[in-house]
Backbone as CSV, one residue per row, in Angstrom:
resi,resn,N_x,N_y,N_z,CA_x,CA_y,CA_z,C_x,C_y,C_z
1,MET,23.461,-18.393,18.523,24.906,-18.977,17.778,25.603,-17.417,16.992
2,THR,26.593,-17.099,16.958,26.054,-15.650,15.928,26.884,-15.947,14.776
3,ALA,25.895,-15.395,13.594,26.084,-15.831,12.426,26.186,-14.991,11.550
4,GLY,27.147,-13.970,11.767,27.921,-12.105,10.446,26.631,-11.457,11.471
5,SER,26.517,-10.529,10.812,26.120,-8.934,11.075,25.022,-8.200,10.025
6,ILE,24.296,-7.438,9.968,23.928,-6.653,9.198,23.732,-5.034,9.332
7,SER,23.746,-4.015,9.098,23.427,-3.288,9.201,22.345,-2.229,8.336
8,ILE,21.537,-1.342,9.145,20.545,-0.660,8.915,20.965,0.782,7.932
9,PRO,20.891,0.716,6.664,21.777,2.620,5.792,21.005,3.584,6.089
10,ARG,21.681,4.508,6.468,21.091,5.792,7.150,19.958,6.237,6.392
11,ARG,19.553,6.227,4.904,19.275,6.898,4.240,17.557,6.156,4.569
12,PHE,17.506,4.823,5.266,16.214,4.085,5.525,15.784,4.346,7.085
13,ASN,15.926,5.695,7.051,15.485,6.117,8.414,14.160,6.356,8.557
14,GLY,13.687,5.997,9.867,11.900,6.388,9.785,11.669,7.500,10.684
15,PRO,12.029,8.211,11.846,12.837,8.812,12.687,13.935,9.136,12.120
16,LEU,14.515,10.442,12.479,15.681,10.808,11.720,16.953,10.323,12.572
17,GLU,17.127,9.647,13.536,18.185,8.858,13.860,18.446,7.194,13.702
18,ASN,17.191,6.620,13.280,16.594,5.222,13.959,16.090,4.798,12.322
19,GLY,16.209,3.428,12.305,15.988,2.941,11.075,14.166,2.623,11.130
20,GLN,13.880,2.778,10.038,12.179,3.183,9.390,11.935,1.258,10.590
21,GLY,10.072,1.200,11.101,10.499,0.513,11.562,10.094,-1.341,10.524
22,GLY,9.112,-0.525,9.471,9.349,-1.607,8.419,10.396,-2.556,7.933
23,TYR,10.989,-1.398,7.254,12.173,-1.790,6.797,13.392,-2.493,7.130
24,SER,13.346,-2.124,8.879,14.629,-3.034,9.271,13.669,-4.387,10.222
25,ALA,12.530,-4.615,10.558,11.542,-5.386,10.674,11.962,-6.756,9.110
26,GLY,11.287,-6.018,7.895,12.124,-6.691,6.445,12.990,-7.460,6.445
27,ILE,13.689,-6.727,7.094,15.687,-6.971,6.867,15.836,-8.448,7.770
28,ALA,15.208,-8.151,8.948,15.208,-9.420,9.503,14.293,-10.619,9.616
29,ALA,13.130,-10.414,8.490,12.225,-11.319,8.466,12.422,-11.607,6.853
30,GLY,13.489,-11.307,6.729,14.342,-11.565,5.383,15.535,-13.129,5.249
31,LEU,15.743,-12.741,6.605,16.798,-13.631,7.210,16.544,-15.288,7.398
32,LEU,14.786,-15.280,7.526,13.731,-16.338,8.334,12.892,-16.490,6.813
33,GLY,12.357,-15.913,6.307,11.820,-16.447,5.024,9.759,-16.638,5.682
34,GLY,9.477,-16.369,4.876,7.591,-17.022,5.320,7.269,-16.030,5.886
35,ALA,5.982,-16.378,6.678,5.365,-15.403,7.556,6.084,-14.899,8.594
36,VAL,6.777,-13.853,9.005,7.421,-14.015,10.202,6.933,-12.433,11.431
37,GLU,7.129,-13.036,13.074,6.753,-12.108,13.497,8.004,-10.833,14.176
38,VAL,7.908,-9.890,13.700,9.186,-8.872,14.634,8.636,-8.224,15.251
39,THR,9.915,-8.254,16.362,9.083,-7.589,17.653,10.822,-6.394,17.539
40,LEU,10.444,-5.423,17.826,11.276,-3.761,17.917,11.699,-3.740,19.553
41,ARG,12.551,-4.679,19.848,13.106,-3.629,21.194,13.385,-2.741,21.980
42,ARG,14.457,-2.179,20.310,14.704,-1.030,21.199,14.812,-0.364,19.633
43,PRO,14.868,1.488,19.585,15.455,2.039,18.144,16.240,1.608,17.293
44,VAL,16.254,1.358,16.237,16.842,0.584,15.555,18.008,1.504,14.987
45,PRO,19.184,1.683,15.759,20.555,2.178,15.566,20.560,2.533,13.649
46,LEU,21.297,3.593,13.086,21.379,3.441,11.876,22.927,3.565,11.614
47,ASP,23.335,2.215,10.605,24.989,2.385,10.245,25.572,2.034,10.816
48,THR,24.858,0.912,11.633,25.162,-0.075,12.859,25.504,-1.556,12.664
49,ASP,26.961,-2.448,12.758,27.047,-3.805,12.530,26.093,-4.339,13.708
50,LEU,24.685,-4.970,13.372,23.957,-5.751,14.503,24.299,-7.106,13.839
51,ALA,25.005,-7.673,15.434,25.080,-8.871,15.482,23.625,-10.092,15.452
52,MET,24.204,-11.267,14.118,22.751,-11.596,14.291,22.970,-13.018,14.776
53,VAL,21.703,-13.098,15.666,22.490,-14.562,16.724,21.181,-15.234,16.418
54,ARG,21.325,-17.024,16.310,20.464,-17.552,15.937,20.186,-18.734,17.125
55,GLU,19.306,-18.356,17.497,18.361,-19.246,18.758,17.948,-20.541,18.268
56,ASP,17.991,-21.393,19.441,17.798,-22.750,18.987,16.746,-23.052,19.065
57,ASP,15.723,-22.053,18.904,13.861,-22.513,18.355,14.103,-21.630,17.256
58,ALA,14.553,-21.666,16.468,15.081,-21.430,15.158,14.584,-19.266,14.945
59,SER,14.266,-19.077,15.681,13.860,-17.616,15.792,15.892,-17.124,15.842
60,LEU,15.322,-15.868,15.917,16.356,-15.098,15.276,16.442,-13.579,16.643
61,ALA,17.633,-13.186,16.651,18.130,-11.835,17.124,19.010,-11.057,16.511
62,LEU,19.084,-9.678,16.767,19.839,-8.543,16.151,20.503,-7.896,17.528
63,LEU,21.707,-7.721,17.861,21.988,-7.082,18.548,22.970,-6.090,18.770
64,ASP,22.905,-5.118,19.281,23.569,-4.208,19.007,24.950,-4.211,20.634
65,GLY,25.694,-5.002,20.059,26.874,-4.840,21.582,26.015,-6.093,22.247
66,ASP,25.700,-5.619,23.696,24.750,-7.124,24.151,23.122,-6.562,24.456
67,THR,23.141,-5.460,23.715,21.897,-5.331,23.649,20.803,-5.795,22.527
68,ARG,19.210,-6.550,22.368,18.515,-6.928,22.079,18.170,-6.089,21.145
69,VAL,17.849,-6.079,20.015,17.679,-4.615,19.409,15.807,-5.118,18.385
70,ILE,16.642,-6.087,17.713,15.191,-6.858,16.935,15.035,-8.540,17.234
71,GLU,14.058,-9.032,17.060,14.067,-10.384,17.481,12.916,-10.713,16.897
72,ALA,13.105,-11.587,15.744,12.488,-12.622,14.613,12.005,-13.861,14.974
73,ARG,10.757,-14.541,14.719,10.200,-15.763,14.467,9.385,-15.884,13.738
74,SER,9.547,-17.076,13.149,8.086,-17.598,12.318,7.143,-17.381,12.636
75,ALA,6.102,-17.399,11.587,4.296,-16.845,12.239,3.680,-17.510,11.041
76,PRO,3.844,-18.973,11.374,3.033,-19.532,9.928,1.232,-19.553,10.558
77,GLU,0.998,-19.237,11.592,-0.147,-18.909,11.879,-0.835,-17.314,11.975
78,LEU,-0.299,-17.240,11.358,-0.799,-15.119,10.642,-1.876,-15.600,9.965
79,ARG,-3.343,-14.689,10.629,-4.057,-14.515,9.446,-4.881,-13.207,9.298
80,VAL,-4.654,-12.653,8.324,-5.094,-11.462,8.174,-6.060,-11.308,7.526
81,ASP,-7.688,-10.930,7.774,-8.739,-10.573,6.734,-8.862,-9.553,6.123
82,VAL,-8.216,-9.076,5.239,-8.056,-7.539,4.484,-9.940,-7.788,3.967
83,PRO,-10.210,-6.233,4.350,-11.746,-5.904,4.115,-11.098,-5.439,2.833
84,PRO,-12.540,-5.028,1.875,-12.542,-4.899,0.196,-11.632,-4.062,-0.267
85,ALA,-11.510,-4.584,-1.434,-9.938,-3.365,-1.790,-10.267,-1.881,-1.856
86,VAL,-9.361,-1.217,-1.764,-9.397,0.266,-2.318,-8.894,0.314,-3.525
87,ALA,-9.871,1.249,-4.748,-8.882,1.252,-5.588,-8.047,2.551,-6.010
88,PRO,-7.246,2.386,-6.997,-6.002,3.269,-6.880,-6.889,4.807,-6.615
89,SER,-7.947,4.758,-7.913,-8.635,6.246,-7.973,-9.102,6.211,-5.958
90,GLU,-9.732,6.093,-5.356,-10.066,6.176,-3.962,-8.899,6.699,-3.109
91,ALA,-7.895,5.309,-3.461,-6.230,5.585,-2.811,-6.128,6.792,-3.145
92,ARG,-5.781,7.428,-4.579,-5.307,9.095,-4.738,-6.127,9.830,-3.659
93,GLU,-7.156,9.673,-4.242,-8.451,10.984,-2.847,-7.956,10.766,-1.881
94,ALA,-7.699,9.863,-1.290,-7.696,9.275,0.203,-6.088,10.035,0.822
95,SER,-5.215,10.233,0.179,-3.806,10.659,-0.112,-3.762,12.105,0.384
96,ALA,-5.100,12.703,-0.670,-5.192,14.015,0.001,-5.386,14.438,1.271
97,GLY,-6.036,13.564,1.830,-6.490,14.011,3.264,-5.154,13.416,4.271
98,TYR,-3.900,12.686,3.598,-3.105,12.766,4.362,-2.676,13.754,5.878
99,ARG,-2.379,12.974,6.698,-2.162,13.851,8.346,-0.929,14.266,8.464
100,GLY,-0.207,13.751,7.896,1.464,13.874,8.301,1.695,15.125,8.676
101,LEU,2.806,15.374,9.347,3.451,16.220,9.498,4.604,16.899,8.916
102,ASP,4.565,17.889,8.447,5.896,18.637,6.968,6.815,18.625,8.094
103,GLU,7.057,18.865,9.586,7.925,19.580,10.403,8.089,17.428,11.708
104,GLY,8.907,17.218,12.254,9.144,16.213,13.575,9.563,15.537,12.839
105,PRO,9.507,14.490,13.927,10.226,13.422,13.916,10.162,12.158,13.336
106,PHE,8.633,12.294,12.480,8.839,11.084,11.405,8.555,12.055,10.101
107,SER,9.173,13.467,9.917,9.054,13.974,8.987,9.504,13.822,7.445
108,GLN,11.116,12.846,8.047,12.056,12.360,7.261,12.192,11.448,6.667
109,CYS,10.827,10.600,7.374,11.013,8.745,6.795,10.970,8.441,5.312
110,PHE,11.719,7.616,5.406,11.774,7.883,3.953,10.620,6.641,3.242
111,VAL,9.441,6.267,3.726,8.542,6.294,3.354,7.313,7.321,3.221
112,CYS,6.783,7.787,4.079,5.899,8.746,4.566,6.381,9.647,4.954
113,GLY,7.698,10.536,4.699,7.974,12.113,4.881,7.696,13.101,4.234
114,LEU,6.971,14.241,4.847,6.465,15.187,3.595,7.752,15.730,3.361
115,ALA,8.357,15.846,4.370,10.013,17.134,4.505,11.420,16.267,3.354
116,ARG,10.767,15.419,2.937,12.176,14.296,2.691,11.498,14.153,0.714
117,GLU,12.580,14.850,0.153,12.138,15.060,-1.876,11.692,13.511,-1.753
118,ASP,13.075,12.500,-1.865,12.912,11.041,-2.284,12.115,10.100,-1.515
119,ALA,11.089,10.685,-0.620,10.155,9.815,0.108,9.375,8.859,-1.141
120,PHE,8.537,7.545,-0.295,7.700,6.632,-1.071,6.536,7.571,-1.767
121,GLY,6.601,8.510,-0.701,5.017,9.449,-1.029,4.049,8.485,-0.665
122,VAL,3.953,7.564,0.224,3.278,6.457,1.028,2.151,7.574,1.898
123,PHE,1.399,8.324,1.613,0.729,9.341,2.745,-0.592,8.924,2.624
124,ALA,-1.208,7.778,3.494,-1.996,7.135,3.723,-3.454,7.529,4.080
125,GLY,-4.332,8.340,3.429,-4.651,9.200,4.122,-6.819,8.253,4.111
126,GLU,-7.489,8.914,5.108,-9.331,8.053,5.210,-10.149,8.175,3.895
127,VAL,-10.343,6.951,3.803,-10.964,6.282,2.548,-12.673,7.045,2.741
128,GLU,-12.956,8.160,1.920,-14.890,8.338,2.237,-15.589,7.947,2.688
129,ARG,-16.469,7.706,3.709,-16.911,6.820,4.457,-16.877,5.037,4.531
130,ARG,-15.446,5.096,4.841,-14.666,3.571,5.103,-13.949,3.937,6.248
131,GLU,-14.223,3.279,7.636,-12.557,2.975,8.455,-11.944,2.245,8.104
132,VAL,-10.946,3.044,6.998,-9.986,2.449,6.127,-9.167,3.825,5.790
133,VAL,-7.988,3.605,5.837,-6.910,4.853,5.463,-5.741,3.742,3.867
134,ALA,-5.824,5.020,2.923,-5.384,4.216,1.775,-4.170,5.452,1.073
135,SER,-3.416,4.667,0.453,-2.832,5.627,-0.303,-2.322,4.643,-1.938
136,PRO,-1.889,5.440,-2.885,-1.084,4.846,-3.963,0.121,4.951,-3.631
137,TRP,0.855,3.307,-4.466,2.379,3.515,-4.198,2.682,2.817,-5.174
138,THR,4.177,3.858,-5.985,4.664,2.763,-7.495,6.236,2.687,-6.942
139,PRO,6.156,2.023,-6.969,7.555,1.305,-6.319,8.454,1.616,-7.615
140,PRO,9.730,2.420,-6.999,10.662,3.052,-7.987,11.971,1.884,-8.350
141,PRO,12.000,1.793,-9.075,12.672,0.583,-10.370,14.337,0.331,-8.785
142,TRP,14.726,1.168,-7.912,15.932,0.392,-7.176,15.942,0.005,-6.196
143,THR,13.711,-0.164,-5.817,13.445,-1.069,-5.141,13.553,-2.747,-5.451
144,ALA,13.561,-2.937,-6.348,13.395,-3.848,-7.488,14.791,-5.290,-7.145
145,GLY,14.741,-6.508,-7.163,15.506,-7.025,-7.356,16.009,-7.589,-8.963
146,ASN,16.860,-8.060,-9.588,17.498,-8.442,-10.694,15.873,-8.540,-11.663
147,GLY,15.132,-9.253,-10.968,13.899,-9.860,-12.223,12.649,-8.669,-12.137
148,GLY,13.114,-7.593,-11.430,11.422,-6.563,-11.467,10.633,-6.970,-10.060
149,ASP,10.824,-7.962,-9.293,10.174,-7.400,-8.264,10.812,-6.909,-7.203
150,VAL,9.782,-6.029,-6.323,10.405,-5.227,-4.649,10.992,-6.029,-4.439
151,LEU,12.031,-5.925,-3.713,12.531,-6.489,-2.630,11.476,-6.556,-1.784
152,PRO,11.615,-7.524,-0.660,10.854,-7.668,0.888,10.861,-6.560,1.016
153,GLU,11.900,-6.501,1.872,12.223,-5.291,2.669,11.290,-3.845,2.531
154,PHE,11.459,-3.745,1.081,10.466,-2.335,0.824,9.006,-2.290,1.029
155,VAL,8.713,-3.602,0.794,7.189,-4.385,0.421,7.094,-4.328,2.435
156,TRP,7.600,-4.404,3.671,7.295,-4.744,5.083,7.435,-2.610,5.453
157,ALA,8.148,-2.323,4.676,8.481,-1.017,4.919,7.042,-0.468,4.683
158,VAL,6.293,-0.380,3.584,5.002,0.311,3.325,4.120,-0.059,4.144
159,LEU,4.048,-1.325,4.762,3.016,-1.613,5.393,3.302,-1.245,6.900
160,ASP,4.083,-0.594,7.002,4.499,-0.339,8.446,3.459,1.268,8.424
161,CYS,3.778,2.281,7.599,3.496,3.442,7.597,2.036,3.791,8.355
162,PRO,1.260,3.324,7.198,-0.411,3.432,7.260,-1.180,3.006,8.265
163,THR,-0.148,2.344,9.366,-0.890,1.292,10.467,-0.838,2.245,11.614
164,PHE,-0.302,3.367,11.186,-0.264,4.420,12.393,-1.750,5.457,12.328
165,PHE,-1.433,5.717,10.982,-2.895,6.977,10.936,-4.036,5.557,10.805
166,ALA,-4.150,4.125,10.693,-5.531,3.435,10.493,-5.493,3.540,12.163
167,ALA,-4.452,3.238,13.036,-5.116,2.907,14.415,-5.300,4.036,15.419
168,TYR,-5.585,5.394,14.660,-6.217,6.592,15.482,-7.104,7.453,14.413
169,ILE,-8.128,6.457,13.720,-8.898,7.313,12.742,-9.602,8.004,13.746
170,GLY,-10.103,9.026,13.090,-10.951,9.948,14.132,-10.638,10.316,15.217
171,GLU,-8.997,9.920,15.806,-8.263,10.447,16.725,-7.091,11.555,16.020
172,GLU,-7.201,12.475,17.260,-5.850,13.377,17.489,-4.761,12.284,17.519
173,PRO,-3.572,11.419,16.260,-2.832,10.947,16.600,-1.999,11.471,17.912
174,PRO,-1.614,10.592,18.466,-0.412,10.682,20.028,1.074,10.361,19.164
175,MET,1.463,10.664,19.833,3.400,9.813,19.635,3.273,8.412,19.629
176,SER,3.452,7.509,18.669,2.973,6.076,19.307,4.566,5.389,18.068
177,VAL,5.240,4.545,18.818,5.897,3.971,17.737,5.426,2.461,17.641
178,LEU,6.065,1.836,16.546,5.943,0.088,16.264,6.481,-0.609,16.960
179,GLY,6.020,-1.117,17.863,6.696,-2.416,18.728,6.361,-3.880,18.064
180,ARG,5.454,-3.917,17.282,5.559,-5.353,16.281,5.279,-5.661,15.199
181,LEU,5.798,-6.001,14.459,4.871,-6.383,12.424,5.511,-7.780,12.485
182,THR,4.158,-8.197,12.268,3.997,-9.324,11.708,3.743,-9.683,9.799
183,ALA,3.950,-10.216,9.334,3.741,-9.682,7.565,3.782,-11.336,7.265
184,ARG,3.436,-11.307,6.108,3.411,-12.099,4.853,3.273,-12.058,3.405
185,ILE,4.238,-11.736,2.713,4.164,-11.909,0.938,3.825,-13.185,0.246
186,ASP,2.377,-12.646,-0.141,2.167,-13.923,-0.663,2.298,-14.293,-2.215
187,ALA,2.437,-12.385,-2.956,3.122,-12.493,-4.300,3.835,-11.439,-4.204
188,PRO,4.584,-11.388,-5.581,5.667,-10.038,-5.484,4.524,-8.803,-6.450
189,ALA,5.104,-7.560,-5.496,4.735,-6.274,-6.205,5.898,-6.162,-7.226
190,ARG,5.516,-5.501,-8.236,6.550,-5.063,-9.594,6.893,-3.549,-9.395
191,ALA,8.053,-3.240,-9.840,8.653,-1.745,-9.752,7.711,-1.108,-10.546
192,GLY,7.929,-0.175,-11.092,7.274,0.771,-11.666,5.922,0.834,-12.198
193,GLU,4.956,0.037,-11.221,3.749,-0.394,-11.528,2.661,0.389,-10.085
194,GLU,1.795,0.677,-10.324,1.248,1.279,-9.416,0.398,0.330,-8.147
195,HIS,0.338,0.521,-7.084,-0.578,-0.517,-6.192,-1.040,0.226,-5.478
196,VAL,-1.494,-0.442,-4.323,-2.443,0.550,-3.190,-1.961,0.058,-2.037
197,VAL,-1.716,0.710,-1.039,-1.326,0.422,0.423,-2.781,0.777,1.322
198,MET,-3.388,0.000,1.938,-4.032,0.060,3.095,-4.177,0.021,4.406
199,ALA,-4.683,0.120,5.191,-4.505,-0.041,6.304,-5.917,-0.038,7.421
200,TRP,-5.945,-0.670,8.350,-7.101,-0.590,8.848,-7.182,-1.028,10.598
201,PRO,-7.899,0.062,11.777,-7.587,-0.893,12.914,-8.342,-1.665,13.177
202,LEU,-8.393,-2.362,14.211,-7.840,-3.535,14.782,-8.504,-3.753,16.463
203,GLU,-7.806,-3.531,16.917,-8.227,-3.169,18.797,-7.244,-2.011,19.300
204,ALA,-7.548,-1.374,20.543,-6.989,-0.737,21.161,-6.907,-0.974,22.743
205,ASP,-6.519,-1.328,23.414,-6.013,-1.549,24.810,-5.054,-0.912,25.398
206,GLY,-5.354,0.397,25.753,-4.889,1.233,26.425,-3.567,2.207,26.239
207,ARG,-2.367,1.887,26.253,-1.513,2.259,24.978,-0.778,1.632,23.996
208,LYS,-1.356,0.189,23.954,-1.486,-0.769,22.748,-2.130,-0.204,21.850
209,ARG,-2.425,-0.208,20.202,-3.124,-0.077,19.210,-2.672,-0.941,18.128
210,LEU,-3.812,-2.346,17.729,-3.222,-2.950,16.490,-4.049,-2.585,15.311
211,ALA,-3.533,-2.668,14.620,-4.210,-2.496,13.106,-3.488,-3.394,11.996
212,GLY,-4.301,-3.306,10.940,-3.943,-4.131,10.001,-3.101,-3.584,8.446
213,ALA,-2.590,-4.478,7.582,-2.212,-3.388,6.163,-2.358,-4.824,5.096
214,ALA,-2.280,-3.648,3.676,-2.131,-5.253,3.069,-1.790,-4.247,1.577
215,LEU,-0.734,-5.017,0.940,-0.639,-4.372,-0.431,-1.022,-4.912,-1.712
216,LEU,-2.353,-4.028,-2.093,-2.706,-4.702,-3.090,-2.188,-4.489,-4.573
217,SER,-2.391,-5.073,-5.863,-2.235,-4.973,-6.876,-3.096,-4.070,-7.393
218,ARG,-3.239,-3.362,-8.412,-3.350,-2.658,-8.897,-5.066,-2.599,-9.357
219,GLU,-5.328,-4.034,-9.540,-6.850,-4.487,-9.818,-7.135,-5.262,-8.754
220,GLY,-6.475,-5.368,-6.985,-7.226,-5.243,-5.965,-6.891,-6.369,-5.116
221,GLU,-6.011,-7.179,-5.786,-5.428,-8.670,-5.146,-4.499,-8.393,-4.481
222,PRO,-4.501,-8.712,-3.376,-3.505,-9.091,-1.765,-2.585,-9.237,-2.261
223,LEU,-0.898,-8.320,-2.395,-0.399,-9.222,-1.865,0.744,-9.606,-1.220
224,ALA,0.359,-8.274,-0.188,1.025,-8.584,0.957,0.289,-8.272,1.990
225,VAL,-0.094,-8.988,3.145,-0.377,-8.351,4.193,0.680,-8.290,5.522
226,ALA,-0.399,-7.690,6.424,0.482,-7.539,8.116,-0.710,-7.322,9.211
227,ARG,-0.053,-7.091,10.461,-0.426,-6.938,11.413,0.308,-6.270,11.921
228,ALA,0.201,-5.253,12.656,1.118,-4.352,13.593,0.996,-3.955,14.871
229,LEU,1.007,-3.813,16.016,1.399,-3.578,16.850,1.755,-1.706,17.393
230,MET,1.621,-1.047,17.797,1.853,0.132,18.527,1.574,0.714,19.526
231,ILE,2.645,1.340,20.227,3.139,1.086,21.411,3.272,3.023,21.587
232,GLU,2.492,3.441,22.606,2.185,4.954,23.004,3.217,4.594,24.313
233,PRO,4.514,5.491,24.391,5.446,5.914,25.168,4.685,6.314,26.814
234,ARG,5.010,5.773,27.761,4.436,5.735,28.987,5.031,7.632,29.266
235,GLU,4.156,8.355,29.919,4.759,9.703,30.133,5.612,9.700,31.194
236,SER,6.377,10.913,31.128,7.363,10.627,32.051,7.120,11.839,33.318
């Protein structure tokens, strides 16, 4: 059953011409609430009305014409074992080793793009002597709702980018895209307060990589957790 439409604004891109995966997934997840598994079937078009279709099993899909772009379903079974917290000072040190590029398809990402002045600055680098990447993040005021809590889609957004660098710790990262993000928000993040985003590798299977992520309060409390599946495109 079609129930309205949504559009991903151009300013919330990951690759220059497509929606940032975590943000786009978070928008879809917000239509269900709770822990949600979101699968990205196609690159998410920007400034495009995507029809929202409610499925019989209480899942939903977002369609661009007849093309299924995003699928979302509740994931109450989500479990994420978060490693020991990274302190803000450690995250700031790790961020200095960020391996993102200032040119290329992701250099203008609104979360982690080095070539974008208004990016969130989530530059996750490797934490010394640990198999973890981390970055500080202070959410700007405009990311919050009326009560000062950061809107869920921005939490999903910052849980996305660090997982790429976690999945390829110690390796030269290839081109890889987010295929699925499953996340749960357990407590609110507050705009204007420093947080830590951390991510760690879980599994590798051919072209697929799995990584975990968490958004922490300054005191190290996990506020949100996620599991991300990244897929390396097939060689043409």
